C-alpha positions in Angstrom: 47.1 -28.1 -15.8 44.4 -26.2 -17.6 45.8 -22.8 -16.7 49.3 -23.4 -17.7 51.2 -20.0 -17.9 53.0 -20.9 -21.1 49.7 -21.8 -22.8 48.0 -18.6 -21.5 50.8 -16.6 -23.0 50.8 -18.4 -26.3 47.0 -18.0 -26.8 47.2 -14.3 -25.9 50.3 -13.4 -27.9 50.6 -16.0 -30.8 47.3 -17.6 -31.6 45.9 -14.7 -33.5 43.8 -11.6 -33.0 40.3 -12.7 -34.0 38.4 -13.9 -30.9 34.9 -15.3 -31.1 33.2 -14.6 -27.7 30.4 -17.1 -27.2 27.7 -15.7 -25.0 28.5 -12.0 -25.8 25.4 -9.9 -26.1 24.6 -6.2 -25.6 23.9 -6.9 -21.9 26.4 -4.6 -20.2 25.9 -6.4 -16.8 27.3 -9.7 -18.1 31.0 -10.5 -17.7 31.4 -11.2 -21.4 30.6 -7.6 -22.2 33.5 -6.2 -20.1 36.0 -8.9 -21.0 35.3 -8.3 -24.7 36.0 -4.6 -24.1 39.3 -5.3 -22.5 40.3 -7.7 -25.4 39.5 -5.0 -27.9 41.7 -2.5 -25.9 44.5 -5.0 -26.3 44.1 -5.2 -30.1 41.9 -8.2 -30.4 39.0 -8.3 -32.9 36.0 -9.5 -30.8 33.2 -11.4 -32.7 30.0 -11.8 -30.7 28.4 -15.3 -30.8 24.9 -15.3 -29.3 21.5 -16.5 -30.5 20.4 -12.9 -30.9 23.4 -12.2 -33.3 23.5 -8.6 -32.1 26.2 -6.0 -32.9 28.3 -5.6 -29.8 31.3 -3.2 -29.5 31.0 -2.3 -33.2 31.2 -5.9 -34.4 28.5 -7.9 -36.1 27.3 -10.9 -34.0 26.5 -14.4 -35.3 24.1 -17.0 -33.9 26.8 -19.7 -34.0 30.5 -20.3 -34.6 29.5 -22.0 -37.9 27.8 -18.8 -39.1 30.9 -16.7 -38.9 32.0 -16.2 -42.6 35.8 -15.8 -41.8 38.4 -17.7 -39.7 38.5 -17.2 -36.0 41.7 -17.8 -34.0 40.4 -18.2 -30.4 37.0 -19.1 -29.1 36.3 -17.6 -25.7 33.5 -19.4 -23.9 31.0 -17.7 -21.6 28.4 -20.4 -21.3 27.9 -22.8 -18.4 30.0 -25.9 -18.1 27.2 -28.2 -19.3 27.2 -26.4 -22.7 30.9 -25.5 -23.0 32.0 -28.9 -24.3 29.8 -28.6 -27.3 31.2 -25.2 -28.0 34.8 -26.5 -27.7 33.9 -29.2 -30.3 32.4 -26.5 -32.6 35.6 -24.5 -32.2 37.7 -27.5 -33.4 35.2 -28.0 -36.3 35.6 -24.4 -37.5 39.4 -24.5 -37.4 40.1 -22.3 -34.4 43.6 -22.5 -33.0 42.6 -22.2 -29.3 39.7 -22.4 -26.9 39.4 -20.4 -23.7 36.9 -21.4 -21.0 36.1 -18.5 -18.6 36.3 -18.5 -14.9 34.1 -21.2 -13.4 33.7 -23.0 -16.8 35.3 -26.4 -16.5 34.8 -29.6 -18.6 37.8 -31.9 -18.3 36.5 -34.3 -21.1 36.2 -31.3 -23.4 39.7 -30.2 -22.5 41.1 -33.6 -23.4 39.1 -33.7 -26.7 40.2 -30.2 -27.6 43.9 -30.9 -26.9 43.7 -34.2 -28.8 42.3 -32.2 -31.8 45.5 -30.1 -31.7 44.1 -26.9 -30.2 45.5 -25.0 -27.3 43.1 -24.7 -24.4 42.8 -22.9 -21.1 40.0 -23.4 -18.6 38.7 -21.5 -15.5 40.7 -18.4 -16.3 39.9 -14.9 -17.6 41.8 -13.3 -20.5 41.0 -9.8 -19.2 42.8 -10.7 -16.0 45.7 -12.5 -17.8 46.5 -10.2 -20.7 47.6 -7.1 -18.5 50.0 -9.5 -16.7 51.9 -10.1 -19.9 53.6 -6.7 -19.6 
């Protein structure tokens, strides 16, 4: 259901190339750091979203999705499941086309709300694992 191969492919190939990565900081030991690096290698613009608003991988960070002064296509969520639903709601509010919850991040109510708002969504998957599979 929330890892549908067609939806994964659509988000990675058709939803756009500007990805806001919520939870991305300069901490190289965090999964978000490495995943963002892979996304960049595949041509995605990675926009860090973290309270520190640090520059990561050469891109200016922002404290929240609402602070980003340009459109984002996909919101990739690296926060725990308790907080992820609020991020999905913010993604819909800022006009994102899709939301991606990372491995281990699951909120079925948020999934239902996000899909009802017209966004594509994937949960409990990693784009850095999925994107090389596209060939």
